[in-house]
C-alpha positions as CSV (number, residue, x, y, z in Angstrom):
1,M,-42.5,47.1,-60.3
2,T,-44.4,49.7,-58.2
3,R,-47.4,48.3,-56.8
4,R,-50.6,50.4,-56.3
5,A,-53.5,50.3,-54.0
6,S,-56.6,53.1,-54.9
7,T,-59.1,54.5,-52.7
8,S,-61.5,56.9,-52.4
9,L,-63.9,59.3,-50.1
10,D,-67.4,58.1,-49.0
11,T,-69.9,60.9,-49.2
12,N,-70.2,60.9,-45.2
13,G,-66.6,61.9,-45.3
14,G,-65.8,58.6,-43.7
15,W,-62.0,58.8,-43.5
16,G,-62.3,62.2,-41.7
17,M,-64.0,61.6,-37.9
18,N,-64.0,64.4,-35.9
19,W,-61.2,63.0,-33.3
20,S,-58.1,64.7,-32.8
21,M,-54.9,64.7,-34.1
22,K,-53.1,64.2,-31.2
23,K,-55.9,62.0,-29.3
24,F,-55.1,59.2,-32.4
25,L,-51.5,59.6,-32.0
26,S,-52.1,59.0,-28.5
27,F,-54.1,56.0,-29.0
28,A,-51.6,54.6,-31.7
29,F,-48.2,55.1,-29.3
30,L,-50.5,53.1,-26.3
31,A,-51.7,50.5,-28.7
32,L,-48.9,49.4,-30.5
33,P,-45.7,48.0,-29.4
34,T,-43.6,51.4,-30.5
35,A,-40.5,52.5,-29.0
36,A,-42.3,55.3,-27.8
37,S,-44.5,53.4,-25.6
38,A,-41.1,51.8,-24.4
39,A,-39.6,54.9,-23.6
40,P,-37.6,54.8,-20.0
41,D,-39.4,58.3,-19.2
42,E,-40.4,57.2,-15.8
43,S,-36.7,57.0,-15.1
44,V,-36.2,60.8,-15.7
45,S,-34.3,62.4,-12.0
46,Q,-35.6,65.7,-11.3
47,S,-32.7,65.4,-7.9
48,R,-30.3,65.0,-10.9
49,L,-31.3,67.4,-13.1
50,E,-31.1,70.1,-10.0
51,A,-28.0,68.7,-9.4
52,D,-26.4,68.9,-12.3
53,I,-28.1,72.6,-13.0
54,A,-26.1,73.4,-9.4
55,R,-22.7,72.1,-10.5
56,L,-22.9,75.0,-14.0
57,V,-23.8,77.2,-11.2
58,S,-20.7,76.7,-9.9
59,F,-17.9,77.5,-12.7
60,G,-19.3,80.8,-12.2
61,T,-19.6,82.1,-16.2
62,R,-19.5,79.5,-18.5
63,H,-19.3,82.3,-21.1
64,T,-17.8,81.7,-24.6
65,L,-14.0,84.3,-24.2
66,S,-14.1,83.0,-20.6
67,S,-10.8,80.6,-19.5
68,Q,-10.5,77.4,-21.2
69,D,-8.0,76.4,-18.7
70,D,-9.7,77.7,-15.3
71,P,-9.9,74.1,-13.5
72,K,-12.6,75.1,-11.5
73,R,-14.1,78.8,-13.5
74,G,-15.2,79.1,-16.6
75,I,-16.4,77.4,-20.3
76,G,-13.4,75.1,-20.9
77,A,-14.0,73.8,-16.9
78,A,-17.5,73.5,-17.5
79,R,-16.9,71.8,-20.8
80,R,-14.7,68.6,-19.5
81,W,-17.9,68.6,-16.4
82,A,-19.6,67.8,-19.3
83,E,-17.5,65.4,-21.0
84,A,-16.7,63.9,-17.7
85,E,-20.6,63.0,-17.5
86,F,-21.1,61.8,-20.7
87,R,-17.9,59.3,-20.5
88,K,-20.1,58.0,-16.9
89,T,-22.4,57.5,-18.5
90,G,-20.9,55.2,-21.3
91,A,-18.7,53.5,-18.8
92,A,-22.4,52.3,-17.2
93,C,-23.4,51.0,-20.4
94,G,-20.7,49.4,-21.3
95,S,-18.8,51.9,-23.4
96,C,-22.0,52.0,-25.5
97,L,-21.9,56.1,-26.1
98,E,-18.7,57.5,-27.8
99,I,-17.9,60.9,-27.2
100,V,-16.0,63.7,-30.0
101,L,-15.1,66.4,-29.5
102,P,-15.8,68.9,-32.6
103,E,-13.9,71.5,-32.3
104,T,-13.6,75.2,-34.3
105,T,-12.0,78.6,-34.1
106,V,-14.1,81.1,-34.8
107,Q,-14.4,85.0,-34.5
108,G,-17.1,88.0,-35.3
109,E,-19.3,90.8,-33.8
110,R,-19.4,89.5,-30.3
111,V,-15.6,87.2,-30.2
112,P,-13.2,89.8,-31.0
113,A,-10.7,88.0,-31.4
114,P,-10.1,84.5,-32.7
115,T,-11.3,81.9,-30.1
116,R,-11.3,77.7,-30.1
117,L,-15.0,76.5,-29.6
118,V,-15.7,73.5,-28.5
119,D,-18.9,71.1,-28.9
120,V,-19.1,67.8,-26.1
121,V,-21.1,65.2,-28.2
122,A,-22.2,61.3,-27.0
123,I,-23.3,58.9,-30.1
124,Q,-25.1,56.2,-29.2
125,R,-25.3,54.5,-32.7
126,G,-28.3,52.4,-33.8
127,T,-27.1,48.7,-35.3
128,V,-29.7,48.8,-38.6
129,R,-29.4,52.2,-39.4
130,P,-27.1,53.9,-37.6
131,N,-26.4,56.7,-40.2
132,E,-30.6,57.7,-39.2
133,V,-29.8,60.2,-36.7
134,V,-31.7,61.9,-34.5
135,I,-30.0,64.9,-32.1
136,V,-31.0,66.1,-28.8
137,Q,-28.8,69.1,-27.9
138,G,-28.8,72.4,-25.5
139,H,-25.8,74.9,-24.9
140,I,-23.8,75.1,-22.0
141,D,-22.0,78.7,-22.4
142,S,-23.6,81.4,-20.7
143,R,-23.7,85.0,-20.0
144,N,-24.9,88.0,-18.5
145,S,-26.1,91.6,-19.2
146,D,-22.8,92.4,-21.2
147,P,-22.2,89.5,-24.0
148,L,-18.7,90.5,-24.1
149,D,-18.2,90.8,-19.8
150,A,-16.2,87.2,-19.9
151,K,-15.2,87.3,-16.2
152,G,-18.7,88.8,-14.4
153,D,-20.9,86.1,-13.1
154,A,-23.4,84.4,-15.2
155,P,-24.9,81.4,-13.6
156,G,-26.6,80.4,-16.9
157,A,-29.3,78.4,-14.5
158,N,-32.3,78.2,-17.1
159,D,-29.9,79.8,-20.6
160,D,-29.0,77.6,-20.5
161,G,-28.4,75.6,-17.6
162,S,-31.7,73.7,-18.7
163,G,-31.3,72.4,-21.6
164,T,-27.7,71.5,-20.8
165,A,-29.1,69.1,-18.2
166,L,-31.8,67.5,-20.1
167,V,-29.4,66.3,-22.6
168,L,-27.1,65.0,-19.8
169,E,-30.1,63.6,-18.3
170,A,-31.4,62.5,-21.4
171,A,-28.2,60.3,-22.3
172,R,-28.0,58.5,-19.0
173,V,-31.9,57.3,-19.2
174,L,-31.9,56.0,-22.8
175,S,-28.3,54.6,-23.0
176,Q,-29.8,52.3,-20.8
177,Q,-31.6,51.0,-24.3
178,K,-30.8,49.5,-26.8
179,F,-32.3,50.6,-30.1
180,A,-31.5,48.7,-32.8
181,A,-32.6,51.3,-35.9
182,G,-31.2,54.5,-35.8
183,T,-28.9,56.3,-33.9
184,I,-29.2,59.1,-30.8
185,V,-27.0,62.3,-30.8
186,Y,-26.4,63.9,-27.7
187,A,-25.0,67.2,-28.7
188,V,-23.6,69.8,-25.6
189,L,-22.7,73.2,-27.6
190,S,-20.7,76.1,-27.1
191,G,-20.5,80.0,-28.2
192,E,-24.6,80.4,-28.4
193,E,-24.5,83.7,-27.0
194,Q,-21.8,85.1,-29.3
195,G,-23.9,83.6,-32.4
196,L,-25.1,80.3,-33.1
197,Y,-21.7,79.0,-33.5
198,G,-22.1,76.0,-31.7
199,G,-25.2,75.0,-33.1
200,K,-23.3,75.6,-36.2
201,L,-20.1,73.8,-35.7
202,L,-22.8,70.5,-35.1
203,A,-24.9,71.1,-38.5
204,D,-21.4,70.9,-40.4
205,Y,-20.5,68.0,-38.6
206,A,-23.5,66.0,-39.1
207,K,-23.1,67.1,-42.8
208,A,-19.0,65.9,-43.0
209,Q,-20.0,62.1,-41.7
210,G,-22.6,61.9,-43.8
211,W,-25.7,62.0,-41.8
212,T,-29.4,61.6,-42.6
213,V,-31.0,63.8,-39.9
214,K,-34.2,62.6,-39.1
215,A,-35.0,65.7,-36.7
216,V,-33.0,68.2,-34.1
217,L,-34.4,69.0,-30.9
218,N,-32.5,72.4,-29.7
219,N,-33.3,72.9,-25.7
220,D,-33.2,76.2,-24.8
221,I,-35.0,77.7,-22.1
222,V,-36.9,75.1,-20.7
223,G,-36.9,74.8,-16.5
224,N,-39.6,77.4,-15.7
225,S,-42.3,78.2,-15.4
226,R,-42.7,82.2,-13.2
227,G,-43.2,84.7,-16.3
228,S,-41.3,88.2,-15.4
229,D,-45.2,89.7,-15.2
230,G,-46.2,87.1,-12.5
231,L,-47.4,84.4,-15.0
232,V,-47.5,81.0,-14.4
233,D,-48.0,77.9,-16.8
234,D,-46.3,74.2,-16.4
235,A,-48.3,72.9,-18.5
236,H,-47.4,73.7,-21.8
237,V,-44.0,73.8,-23.9
238,R,-43.3,75.7,-26.8
239,V,-42.1,74.4,-30.0
240,F,-41.3,76.8,-32.4
241,S,-40.5,76.1,-36.0
242,E,-40.1,77.6,-39.2
243,G,-42.7,77.3,-42.2
244,P,-41.0,77.8,-45.6
245,R,-37.8,76.2,-45.6
246,D,-34.6,78.3,-45.2
247,D,-33.0,76.0,-47.5
248,A,-35.7,76.1,-50.5
249,S,-34.0,77.3,-54.1
250,E,-35.8,79.8,-55.5
251,K,-37.4,77.2,-57.9
252,A,-39.0,75.7,-54.7
253,R,-40.6,78.7,-53.5
254,E,-41.9,80.0,-57.0
255,A,-43.8,76.4,-56.6
256,Q,-45.0,77.1,-53.2
257,R,-46.2,80.4,-53.8
258,S,-48.4,78.2,-56.7
259,I,-49.6,75.4,-55.2
260,G,-48.6,75.7,-51.3
261,G,-46.3,74.4,-49.3
262,E,-45.3,77.2,-47.3
263,N,-47.1,75.8,-43.8
264,D,-45.2,71.9,-45.0
265,S,-41.5,71.9,-44.2
266,P,-39.9,68.8,-42.2
267,S,-39.2,70.8,-39.5
268,R,-43.1,71.8,-39.4
269,N,-44.6,68.6,-39.9
270,L,-41.7,67.4,-37.0
271,S,-43.9,69.6,-34.5
272,R,-46.8,68.5,-35.6
273,W,-45.4,64.7,-34.6
274,L,-44.2,66.6,-30.9
275,A,-48.1,67.8,-30.4
276,G,-49.3,64.4,-30.6
277,L,-46.6,63.1,-27.4
278,D,-47.4,65.3,-25.0
279,D,-50.0,63.8,-22.1
280,P,-52.5,65.8,-19.5
281,A,-49.3,66.5,-17.3
282,L,-47.3,68.7,-20.5
283,E,-49.0,69.8,-23.6
284,V,-46.6,70.8,-26.4
285,R,-48.4,74.4,-28.2
286,Q,-47.2,75.1,-31.5
287,V,-45.3,78.4,-32.5
288,W,-45.4,78.0,-36.3
289,R,-42.0,81.1,-36.2
290,A,-38.0,79.9,-36.7
291,D,-37.8,80.9,-33.3
292,R,-39.2,84.1,-31.0
293,M,-39.5,87.2,-32.5
294,G,-36.0,89.2,-33.1
295,R,-34.1,86.5,-31.5
296,G,-32.0,82.4,-32.3
297,G,-31.1,79.5,-31.2
298,D,-28.9,76.5,-32.1
299,H,-32.1,74.9,-34.2
300,L,-31.2,78.0,-36.8
301,P,-27.6,76.4,-38.6
302,F,-29.7,72.7,-39.3
303,Q,-32.6,74.7,-40.4
304,A,-30.5,76.3,-43.1
305,M,-29.0,72.8,-43.8
306,G,-32.3,71.5,-44.3
307,Y,-32.2,69.9,-41.4
308,P,-35.7,69.4,-40.0
309,A,-34.8,71.3,-36.2
310,V,-37.3,72.7,-33.7
311,R,-36.7,74.2,-30.0
312,F,-37.9,73.9,-27.4
313,T,-38.8,77.1,-25.1
314,V,-40.8,77.2,-21.8
315,A,-44.4,78.3,-22.1
316,V,-43.5,81.6,-20.2
317,E,-40.1,83.6,-20.3
318,N,-39.3,85.2,-17.2
319,Y,-37.0,88.6,-19.2
320,E,-35.1,89.8,-15.8
321,R,-33.9,85.9,-15.0
322,Q,-31.8,85.8,-18.5
323,H,-29.4,87.6,-20.0
324,Q,-28.9,89.6,-16.5
325,N,-26.7,90.8,-13.8
326,V,-27.3,89.1,-10.5
327,R,-28.7,92.0,-8.2
328,S,-32.0,93.0,-6.6
329,E,-33.2,96.2,-7.9
330,A,-36.7,97.9,-5.3
331,G,-36.9,94.7,-4.3
332,R,-37.0,93.1,-7.2
333,P,-34.6,89.8,-8.3
334,F,-32.7,89.9,-11.5
335,G,-30.3,87.6,-12.8
336,D,-30.2,83.6,-14.1
337,T,-29.6,82.0,-10.8
338,M,-31.1,78.1,-9.6
339,E,-34.2,80.2,-7.6
340,A,-35.9,81.1,-10.4
341,M,-36.0,77.2,-11.6
342,D,-39.1,75.1,-11.3
343,F,-37.1,71.9,-11.4
344,A,-40.3,70.0,-11.8
345,Y,-41.1,71.4,-15.0
346,L,-38.0,70.5,-16.2
347,A,-38.6,67.0,-15.1
348,K,-41.6,67.1,-17.0
349,V,-40.2,68.9,-21.0
350,T,-36.8,66.3,-20.1
351,K,-39.3,63.6,-20.1
352,L,-41.1,64.6,-23.2
353,N,-37.9,64.5,-24.4
354,V,-37.1,61.2,-23.5
355,R,-40.7,60.2,-25.4
356,A,-39.6,61.6,-28.3
357,L,-35.9,60.5,-28.9
358,A,-36.7,56.9,-27.9
359,A,-40.1,57.1,-30.7
360,L,-37.6,59.2,-33.4
361,A,-34.5,56.2,-32.9
362,G,-37.0,53.2,-33.4
363,A,-39.2,55.0,-36.5
364,P,-37.9,55.1,-40.0
365,M,-37.3,58.2,-41.9
366,P,-40.1,59.6,-43.5
367,P,-40.8,59.0,-47.6
368,A,-40.7,62.0,-50.0
369,A,-43.7,62.4,-51.6
370,K,-46.0,63.7,-54.9
371,V,-49.3,64.5,-55.7
372,T,-50.4,64.9,-59.4
373,A,-54.0,66.5,-59.1
374,A,-54.1,68.8,-62.0
375,V,-56.7,69.4,-64.3
376,Q,-58.7,66.1,-63.4
377,T,-61.4,63.9,-61.1
378,F,-58.9,62.3,-59.3
379,T,-56.0,62.3,-57.2
380,D,-52.3,60.4,-57.4
381,V,-49.9,60.5,-54.1
382,D,-46.4,58.8,-54.8
383,W,-43.6,58.2,-52.8
384,T,-40.6,56.4,-51.6
385,A,-39.8,53.4,-50.5
386,V,-37.8,54.2,-47.5
387,P,-35.6,51.0,-45.8
388,G,-37.5,49.8,-42.0
389,A,-40.8,50.5,-43.3
390,L,-43.6,48.1,-43.2
391,R,-46.1,50.1,-44.7
392,Y,-47.6,53.6,-45.4
393,R,-50.1,55.6,-44.0
394,V,-50.9,58.7,-46.3
395,W,-52.4,61.7,-44.6
396,Q,-55.2,64.6,-45.9
397,R,-55.5,68.2,-44.3
398,R,-57.9,71.0,-46.2
399,T,-55.5,73.9,-47.5
400,D,-57.0,76.6,-44.2
401,A,-56.1,73.3,-41.9
402,A,-53.8,73.9,-39.1
403,G,-53.1,69.5,-38.8
404,W,-53.6,66.5,-40.3
405,D,-57.2,64.6,-40.0
406,A,-58.2,62.5,-37.3
407,K,-57.5,59.7,-39.4
408,P,-54.9,58.4,-42.3
409,L,-56.7,58.0,-45.5
410,A,-55.4,54.6,-45.8
411,E,-52.3,52.1,-44.6
412,T,-50.6,50.3,-47.5
413,S,-47.2,48.8,-48.5
414,E,-47.4,50.3,-51.9
415,T,-46.0,53.7,-53.0
416,H,-48.3,55.1,-54.7
417,L,-52.0,55.7,-54.0
418,R,-54.9,57.2,-56.3
419,L,-57.7,58.3,-54.8
420,E,-60.4,58.3,-57.1
421,G,-63.2,61.6,-57.4
422,V,-60.7,63.6,-55.4
423,R,-59.7,66.6,-56.4
424,G,-56.1,67.9,-55.4
425,D,-56.8,71.7,-55.2
426,D,-58.0,71.9,-52.3
427,W,-56.1,69.9,-50.1
428,F,-52.7,68.9,-49.1
429,F,-51.5,65.3,-48.7
430,G,-48.6,63.3,-47.0
431,V,-46.8,60.3,-46.1
432,S,-46.1,58.4,-42.9
433,A,-43.6,55.2,-42.9
434,V,-44.4,52.5,-40.0
435,S,-42.1,49.9,-39.3
436,A,-42.6,46.3,-38.1
437,D,-43.1,46.9,-34.3
438,G,-45.6,50.0,-34.9
439,A,-43.0,52.6,-34.5
440,E,-43.9,55.9,-37.3
441,S,-41.8,58.7,-38.3
442,P,-43.8,62.3,-39.0
443,V,-45.2,62.9,-42.0
444,A,-43.6,64.2,-44.8
445,S,-45.7,66.5,-46.8
446,A,-46.3,66.2,-50.8
447,V,-45.3,69.7,-51.4
448,P,-42.1,71.9,-52.6
449,G,-39.8,71.1,-50.2
450,G,-41.7,68.6,-48.0
451,A,-39.1,66.3,-48.0
452,F,-37.2,65.2,-44.6
453,A,-33.7,65.4,-45.9
454,P,-31.0,68.7,-46.9
455,E,-31.3,70.5,-50.7
456,A,-34.6,68.5,-51.1
457,A,-36.1,71.5,-51.7
458,A,-33.8,72.3,-54.1
459,R,-35.0,69.0,-56.1
460,P,-37.8,69.3,-59.0
């Protein structure tokens, strides 16, 4: 039997105190014994990150079309090194990591001949809800000015040695913790520069495994703080997220055109949730685009399959230090080398990812929510019960507001809330799930395609 709760807004707007969402979430993570407050982000080692990138650069090139057999140079040697690092980390935590090597053969515009493609993946399984998965990933392949040059040097220190090093370090740190609830997947991807092949391979693998993917954190170019124009910003990291769902059905798109929801995809709400995890040392700057203009990353294949996925990247890019042959022109250096890195900044981005992974692994899945409010002076919000949730928070925001209100409308163990006197036309609503220890999911918007599940947008 569905239990019901009801509430109403007071005339002074008592539910909408003038706090920022960020401050509210920061308070929640500090005050409650959540997975986030226990996240061992202070164990992140800047020196290990730097050593990992030096090792990646030492392979000369990690181009997808480079040698797969050479023991010292090329993509094969780099992949085997990453696998060995995962295995060392697994041995140190008593075999807590399962190593898998999803593989396929690809061919396309930037892959002229059929080529073997391998992702290197370490799985740290939860015990209570092991099928609920959060993925952190970076791509190990590199390139220089010519996307088909498999022989010339392509150091790839920042693009994406930084993301690969972040993933390896996150595995080292978080493998020392036990996550009874969900599973964390650490993924080193191949083939990004040739066409996002590694991301597609892992997204297909996730679907084949039947994983319920809670979030994908794609880290690509996360290790520099100085732009090619000299602008420096080491206080922010950008998080890119899609608005309308890539996998939305035409029925869902038609509903969005009528009642809204184009700013409420699971990826967008994941971005909002991540913005609540930052600290004075590193602030999330949400960018409401799927990726940078005219470009792409390995989170996009996940979005295409309906999984919530975002991209972390630096606040300011140095275009002279990515996709360039190493050289000097009029005394100006070009090329993706270690000299242009900011390892203290990379450590901050890694710590933020570690906090997010720990919090997401402990949190329940967001529920699927819906609103009934047409032609009536009250609003009904209903949602599905989710495993691991002790209670739920119902959120509200104006249709022209960027984020959810500072405080939830209500917190209840029910799966229904009636809002007397609230006309739903003027608001968006969402629901988050909270576990017994206070770990909270991202908000799921009560709009077409707002649920955190593949193909949810196709359901009525």
